[in-house]
N, C-alpha and C positions, 0 to 999 in steps of 0.2 A: 781601404785595401786596393780598390780599383785604381785610385789615383797613384798609389805607390807602384802598381804594375805599369801604368802608362808612363810614369817618370823613369822607370827602368828602360822601357822602350825608347823614351826620349833620349836617354844617355847613349843608347846604341845608335840611334839615328844621328846624334851629334858626331860620333866618331866616324860613321860612314860618310857623312857630309864633309867632314874635315879631310878625310882620306881622298875622296873623289875630287874635291875642289882643288887639291894640290896638283892634280893631273890635267885639269882643264886649261884650255887656251881661251882666255876671256878678253873680250873687247867691250868697253863701256863708252857710250857716246852720250854726252849731256848737252842739252840746248844751251846756246850761248847766253840766253837771257837769265839763266839760273845764277844766283848770287850765292857762293859757297858760305857766306857769313850769315845767311838768313835761314829761318826755320821754314819748313814746307810740310805739306800733307802729301804723302806718296800714295798713289792709287794704282793697283795692279790686279790681275786676275788670280783667283785662288790656285789655279793649276800652275802658275808661274811663281809660287812662293819661294822656291829654292833660288831661282834666278834673282828675284828681288832682294832676297837676303844677302846674297853675294855681291850684288850690285851696289848696295848701300853701305858696304863695310867702311868706306872712307868718310861717312857722315859721323862726326865725332860724338854728338849726343843724339841718340835715336831711341824712340819708343815704339812699341808695337801693341796693337789691340788684339787679344786672343780670347776666344770664347771660354766659358767655364766648363765646357764639355770635355769628354775624354780626348777628343781630337785636339782641343785647345791645350790640354795638359801635355799631350804628346809633342806638340811643336814648341811649347813654352820653354822646355828644358834646353834644347839646342840653341834657341834664340838667346836665352839668358847667358849661356856659356859663350856665345859669340859677341856679347857686349850690349845686347838690346835690353832696355828697361821694359818689363812686361806690365801691361794694364789688362786686367781680366774683366770681361763683361761683354754681353752681346744682345741681351733682350730684357724686357721688363724694367724693373728697378735698376738692374745692373747697367743698363744702357745709359740712363741719365747720369749715374755715378761715374761711369767710365769716361763719358764725354767730358764731364766737368774736370776729371783728372787730366785728360789729354789737353784740354784748353789751358789748364794751369801749366802743364809741362811745356807746351808750345810757347807760353809767355816766358818760360825760364830758359829758352834757347834750344829746346829739343825739336827734332823733326819727328813726325809720326806717320805711321802707315798701317794699313791692313787691307786684305783682299776686298775689292769693291763688291764682289758677288758672294762673299762668304757670310756666315760660316756654312750655310747649307744650300746655297744656290737660289734659283736656277742659274746655270752656268751663263756667264757673260751678261747677267742682268744686274745693273748698278743699283745697289741699295742706297738708302738716304743717309746713313750714318756719317761717312767720310765727307760727303757734300755739306752736310749740316755743320760738321766740325770745321771745315774750311771757311764756311760763311761766318759762323759765330766767333771764330778766332781771328778772322781777318788775314789768315795765312793762305797763300796760293796753293792750289792743288797741282801736283805734277803727275802726268800720266807716265806709267812705266811699262815698257814692253820688252819681250825677250824671245830668243829662239835658240834652240840647241841643234847641233849637227846630228848627234845621235842621242836617243833618249828612250827611257822606258815610259810607257803610258799605262796608268792604272785604269783599265777600261771599266771596271766595276764601280769605280768612284764616281760620284755625281759630277765632279768637275773634270774628269779624265786627267787626273793629276800627273804631271810630268816630272821625271827625275833624270838628270843628265847621266849618260854613260861615261865611264872613265876614259880619259885621253881624247875627249871630243871637244869641239869648239862651242863657244857660247857668246852670243851678242846680247847686250842689254842697252836699251835706249831710254833715256829720260827726256820726255818732251817739254814743250813750251809751258810755262806757268799759266794756270787758269785761275783768274780772280773771280770769286763769286760774291757779288754785291750783297750788302746787308738786306736790301729790300727785294732780292731776287726770288722768283718762284722756283723752288728746288726741283720740281717736277720737270721744268723746262731744261734743266741742266743734265738730267740723267742721260738722255740720248746723246747730247754733245760730248759728255765725258766718255760714254761707251764708245762712240766713234773715234775719239782721240786715242783711247787705249788700244783699240783694234788697229788703228793706223800705225802706232809705234811698234806693235807686234809685227805688222807687215814690213815695216822698215827694217826691223831686226832680221827678218828672214832674208831680205835683199842684201844686207850688209854681210850676213853669214856667207853668202856665195862669193864675196870678194876676198875672204880670208884665205 
């Protein structure tokens, strides 16, 4: 019953997102080293989920990891409607199964993404899931940053979730591919990836001023 309720909320969110997105002035900047014919793992912050969703619309085959929680149910509906293949799971046994599914999809030509600090934070703290996925699949991780000219900030949410206001500007930047070697210590990559995502966020803010 709860899932049904959140699926209804998800449908409402989808139509709001579709309506607002049609009014936005969007600028997407991608690093020149990105090969449009390759699969990638996209990493972004949970509070920039809307921007990342809109930014990756031109990726033909795309999959997203969403938690089996009520929040995951809420976001899975609009993402499915926008053409994303949903993979559910975030902890315990679901984590192993979902990573295996994503590795399989990456091998089939899909690109995959999920918030690096999700599903419950702390904010801007990189979890190991997507780093592990990039390492085991051999697919490069792309840091994704974004900025809105005008936005609503959900202050009570752990991530201070951001939603763009209608008729505002939005910049999305996809940074340089990060290759994570098979024998790498994943802990050593957490800070590097965090810094890279924060860096492209700052770049997006600067580009926003030029629009």
